[in-house]
C-alpha positions in Angstrom: 107.5 101.7 87.7 109.2 104.9 86.9 112.8 104.9 85.6 113.0 108.6 84.7 111.4 111.9 85.5 111.7 115.6 85.1 112.6 117.0 88.6 111.1 120.1 90.1 112.4 123.3 88.5 114.1 126.0 90.5 111.3 128.4 89.5 109.0 126.4 91.7 110.9 127.2 94.8 108.0 129.4 96.0 105.8 126.2 95.9 108.3 124.4 98.1 108.6 127.3 100.5 104.8 127.5 100.7 104.3 123.8 101.4 107.3 123.0 103.5 108.8 126.3 104.7 112.2 125.5 103.3 114.1 126.2 100.0 115.3 124.0 97.2 119.0 123.1 97.4 121.6 125.7 96.5 123.1 123.4 93.9 122.6 122.4 90.3 120.7 119.3 89.1 119.9 118.0 85.7 116.7 118.8 83.9 116.0 115.1 83.4 116.7 112.4 86.0 117.7 108.8 85.4 118.9 106.3 87.9 122.1 107.4 89.7 121.4 111.1 88.9 121.0 113.5 91.7 117.8 115.5 92.2 116.0 117.3 95.1 113.9 115.4 97.6 112.2 116.3 100.9 112.8 114.3 104.1 112.9 114.4 107.8 116.3 114.0 109.4 116.4 113.7 113.2 113.3 115.9 113.4 114.5 118.5 111.0 112.8 118.9 107.6 115.3 119.1 104.8 115.4 119.5 101.0 118.6 118.2 99.5 120.0 116.4 96.5 119.9 112.6 96.6 120.8 109.9 94.1 117.8 108.3 92.3 118.3 104.7 93.3 118.5 103.6 97.0 122.0 102.9 98.1 122.4 101.3 101.6 125.7 101.9 103.4 126.7 98.2 102.7 126.4 98.9 99.0 128.8 101.8 99.0 131.5 99.7 97.3 129.2 98.4 94.6 129.3 100.7 91.6 125.9 101.5 90.1 124.0 99.6 92.8 121.2 102.2 92.5 120.5 101.3 88.9 118.3 98.4 90.2 116.8 100.1 93.3 115.2 103.2 91.9 111.7 101.7 92.5 110.6 99.8 95.6 107.5 97.6 95.5 105.4 98.6 98.5 104.2 95.0 98.9 107.7 93.8 99.8 109.6 96.9 100.8 109.7 95.7 104.5 111.3 92.4 103.4 114.0 93.0 100.9 117.5 93.7 102.1 118.0 96.8 99.9 114.9 98.5 101.4 114.0 97.1 104.8 116.3 99.3 106.9 114.9 102.5 105.3 111.3 101.2 105.9 112.0 100.0 109.4 113.6 103.3 110.4 110.6 105.2 108.8 112.8 107.1 106.5 109.9 108.4 104.3 110.6 111.2 101.7 109.0 113.0 98.9 110.5 113.1 95.4 109.4 116.3 93.6 108.7 116.0 89.9 107.3 118.3 87.2 106.6 115.1 85.2 107.3 111.5 85.4 107.6 109.1 82.4 106.1 105.7 81.7 106.2 103.7 78.5 103.0 103.6 76.5 102.5 101.2 73.7 100.8 102.0 70.4 100.7 99.4 67.7 103.2 97.3 69.8 105.7 100.1 69.8 106.7 101.9 73.0 106.9 105.6 73.5 107.4 107.8 76.6 104.3 109.3 78.1 104.9 112.4 80.2 102.5 112.3 83.2 101.8 115.4 85.3 99.1 116.9 87.5 96.3 118.8 85.7 96.6 121.6 88.2 100.2 122.2 87.0 101.6 121.8 90.5 104.6 119.6 91.0 104.0 115.9 91.8 105.1 114.6 95.2 106.1 110.9 94.9 106.2 108.9 98.1 109.7 107.5 98.6 112.1 105.9 101.1 115.7 107.2 101.6 119.1 106.2 102.9 122.2 108.1 104.0 125.8 107.3 104.9 129.2 109.0 105.0 131.6 108.2 102.2 134.7 106.8 104.0 137.1 108.3 101.4 135.7 111.8 101.0 133.7 112.4 104.2 130.7 113.4 102.0 127.2 112.6 103.1 125.6 110.3 100.4 121.9 110.4 100.3 119.7 108.3 97.9 116.1 107.4 97.5 113.7 105.0 95.8 110.2 105.7 94.6 107.5 103.4 96.1 105.2 101.7 93.7 102.0 99.6 93.8 99.9 97.5 91.5 97.8 99.4 89.1 96.2 96.7 86.9 92.7 98.0 87.5 93.5 101.7 87.7 91.6 103.6 85.0 94.5 106.0 84.3 97.7 104.2 85.2 96.7 100.9 83.5 97.4 102.6 80.1 101.1 102.3 80.6 103.7 99.6 80.4 104.0 96.6 78.1 100.7 94.9 77.1 100.2 91.6 79.1 102.6 92.7 81.8 101.8 93.9 85.3 100.9 97.6 85.6 102.6 99.6 88.3 102.2 103.1 89.6 104.3 105.4 91.7 102.7 106.5 95.0 101.6 110.1 94.7 101.1 111.9 98.0 98.5 114.8 98.0 99.4 118.2 99.5 97.2 117.6 102.5 99.1 114.5 103.3 102.7 115.8 103.0 103.4 116.2 106.7 101.5 113.0 107.5 103.7 111.0 105.2 107.0 112.5 106.3 106.1 111.8 110.0 104.1 108.6 109.6 104.4 105.5 111.6 104.2 102.2 109.7 100.5 101.8 109.9 99.9 105.5 108.9 102.4 105.0 106.0 100.5 101.9 104.7 97.3 104.0 104.8 98.9 106.6 102.5 100.3 104.1 100.0 97.4 104.2 97.5 96.8 104.6 93.9 96.6 108.2 92.6 93.4 110.1 91.8 93.3 109.4 88.0 91.1 112.4 87.4 93.9 114.6 88.7 96.5 113.4 86.2 97.1 113.8 82.4 99.7 112.8 80.0 101.2 113.8 76.7 103.5 111.9 74.3 
């Protein structure tokens, strides 16, 4: 699971332009993202590739009147994403996105005490995390509200990701999409998406505390 991360920096706009042909949003976002905060993500909307700010924590239209709903939907288990009410519409409609992170954080335990491990790519490129997204129009303001959830999968046997989370508890990892698969993921059908939901290359990652 991932409850917080450092979103992509504006200085990495050339990386976004190179990989997607679009720019980061012309808006401000926080340097550290927690559930309900807004941060940039990439998605396809009616055949148009976009990069906009979305809330970290999936918010279906029917949850619009429920304050802080996204505080419990920021991660979606890939094993059940097609079943649970909060996520199944986004999955069914193939609303697949990419969350762009400089680092993402997981708890690491040393002598039974947790600390945050900052995980990043060894090649110093941003990490693209597979996600699902929702969108609706706020009835009061007319504003388009977008939100997303990071997809996760079991990592009990992963040589790198098994280091994190509380001892004795299940280990989970976010889904990291490699650059060669960006377009495949954003345009995937369900079978193709399932094929791209896999554990990351542990040799490509590093962490610091």
